[in-house]
N, C-alpha and C positions, 0 to 999 in steps of 0.2 A: 471584191469581185465585181466585174462589169460585164454587161452584155456587149459583145463586139458587133459593130455594124458590118464588118467584113473580116474574113480570115483567108488570106491568100498565101502563096508561097513566101511572100515577103514577111508576113507575120510568123509563119512557121520558122523561117530562118532567124527571125529576131529572138526566138526562144532557143532553137537548137543549133544555131550557127551553121557550119558547113557539114554537119553530120549527114551522110548519105542515107542512113537508116535510123532516124531518130527514135522510132518506135520499136526497133529490134525485131521486126517481123518480115523483113524482105525475103528471108529464106522460105517463108510459107508460100511465096509465089502467088498471092491472091490479088484480085482487083477489088478495091475498096470503094464504097459509096461516099460521095461528099455529104457532109452534115448540113442540116438546114439552119440550125441555130448555133451560135458560138459564145462561149463565156471565157473570160480570162482574168488574170491578175496582173496588174502593172506595179512595178517598183521603180521609183524615180523616173517615170515616163516610159520605161522599157517593159514590153510584154514578156512575162517570165513563166506563165502557166496558161494552159488552155484545156478546155473540154468542149466537145461538140455533141449535138443531139440531132436525131432524125427519127421520125415516126415510120415504122416498118410493119409490113404484114408478116404474120407468123402462123404456122399451122402445127398443131400437136395432134397427130392422127387426123381425124376428120374435123376437128375443131379449129376454125380460123379466127384470128383475133389480130389486134395490133399491139405493138410494144414500142416503148421509147428506147431507141438504141443510143448508147453512150459510146463515144469513140474519140480518137485523136487526143487522148489524155497525155499531156506532155508538160514537164517542168524543166526549166533551164538546168543544164548539167551541174553548174556550180551551186545551185540552190536546192538540190534534192535532199530529202531528209529533214526538211524544215516545216513540214505540214502543208505545203502549198497544194499538193495533189488533193489532200483531204479538203481543203478550202474550196478549190475550184470544182471538184466533183460534188461536194455537198451543196454548193450554190446552184449548180446545174440541176441537181436532184430536186431541190425546192421548186425550181421552175417546172421541171417535168411533172411534178405532182399536180400542177394546175392544168395539165393537158388531159386528153381523154383516156389514153391507155392506163390499165391498172398495174402494169409491170414494166420495169426497166430491164435492159439486157446489155451485156458487154462481153467482149472477148479479151482475154489477157494472157500474157505469158505466165507460166506456172509460178515463178518466184514472186509475182505480184498478187497472187490469190490472198495471202494473209492481210495485205493492205486493204483490199476491198472487203474482206470479211470483217475487219475492224469497223468499216463504214456501214455494215449491215447487209452487204451483198451475200448471196447464197450460191454455192456451187451447184451447177446442174450436171448430174452424172451422165445423162444421156448424150449420145452423139448428136450434133446439130449439123444438118445439111444446109449449105448456103449456096446461092446461085453464083455462077462464074460464067464468063463468056463462052466456055466450052461445055457448060452444063453443070449440074449440082455436084459439089464435093463435100466431104466431111471436114468441118472446121478443125484445123489442127491445134488451135489455141484452146485454153480453158474457157468454158462458157459460164457466166454468172448472171444471176437475176436478182431483182429486189422489188418488193411490193411498193407501189406508189400510193396506195390507199390503205386505210385501216381495214384489216380483214381480207385484203386481196391475196389470192393464191396463184400459184403457177397455173396457167390454163389447163383445164381438165382434158380428158381424152387419153386414150392409150394409142401408141403407135409412134412413128418417127416424128422427130422435131425438125421442122423445115423453116428456115428463114426464106421467105418468098421474094428475096431481093439479094443484091450484093451485100456483103457484110459492111458494117459501119466502122 
């Protein structure tokens, strides 16, 4: 796994080819936030897997904190099922553990929940409101979180869970 100096449409196409909806989330109709840091796996010089990270503000009821958002997880179609998602997400997770926030957060399609559970991610049962250009909406994808520090817990507080930015 390598840290990528850049991740543009060209790198996305290197992994996904001409797929117009490589993440399978176009029907959600959401606007997504670009990631700040990018990690990838290359095979024979070709980028074949990616994960992006971004630090985001989150509120659980009145408690505000930051989380490391994981997004843009993608593996080249012909190489899925070979552990590359596990490798790139685990590598990005190790990097995220060196940052300030105590929790990681991601949104995924329901059929991917077991994959992330095997990597230690936990399902958040509460609805999560995310910002969109027209105002906050309930995230239609499954929300998962993971502690980034020993003993870290999901942020305390009761009340709605709000990602105070566009989703990652």
